[in-house]
C-alpha positions, -999 to 999 in steps of 0.1 A, spaced: 0 0 0 29 24 7 34 28 -31 -2 40 -35 3 68 -10 27 87 -31 13 122 -32 15 147 -3 -8 177 0 4 205 -22 22 182 -47 19 194 -84 7 166 -106 -4 159 -142 -31 134 -152 -20 109 -179 -32 116 -214 -51 83 -216 -71 86 -183 -108 85 -188 -113 121 -177 -93 152 -171 -67 137 -195 -35 158 -196 -47 182 -169 -24 197 -144 -33 203 -108 -24 202 -71 -31 174 -46 -53 188 -19 -72 173 11 -105 156 5 -134 179 11 -157 166 40 -187 162 17 -167 137 -4 -150 118 24 -184 114 42 -203 102 12 -178 83 -10 -179 45 -12 -141 44 -4 -122 47 28 -100 77 35 -65 64 40 -50 98 48 -60 134 41 -52 131 3 -57 94 -5 -89 73 -6 -90 35 -11 -119 27 -34 -132 -8 -38 -138 -19 -75 -144 -51 -92 -107 -53 -100 -97 -47 -64 -88 -16 -44 -80 16 -64 -62 44 -47 -74 79 -56 -62 114 -48 -82 146 -47 -68 169 -74 -76 206 -77 -72 214 -114 -53 243 -128 -82 247 -152 -117 233 -147 -123 199 -164 -153 181 -179 -158 145 -169 -161 116 -194 -198 122 -198 -193 159 -206 -205 171 -173 -188 200 -156 -166 219 -156 -153 207 -123 -127 226 -103 -114 194 -86 -120 156 -86 -109 121 -76 -82 108 -99 -66 73 -98 -31 76 -84 -19 53 -112 -30 81 -137 -10 108 -119 26 118 -124 45 142 -102 56 176 -117 80 183 -88 
């Protein structure tokens, strides 16, 4: 699990170009808002990482505040922030 907890609050990141939404977006890792941590199906691991159960197993996601608002894969939005799989994030620092 330690490898999944790779982003500290304030880290600059970029979403991979092939992620299903916010592809290529830059942003900052921030703490999960209470309305998300209280209603999400996942379990908050620390202030920036949530373990989300999926059919493929646990996926670790971070809360990213985007440099520019993003639309989701359904075209909804724009959203100022969102949950992004850690596997789709690269550090810019």
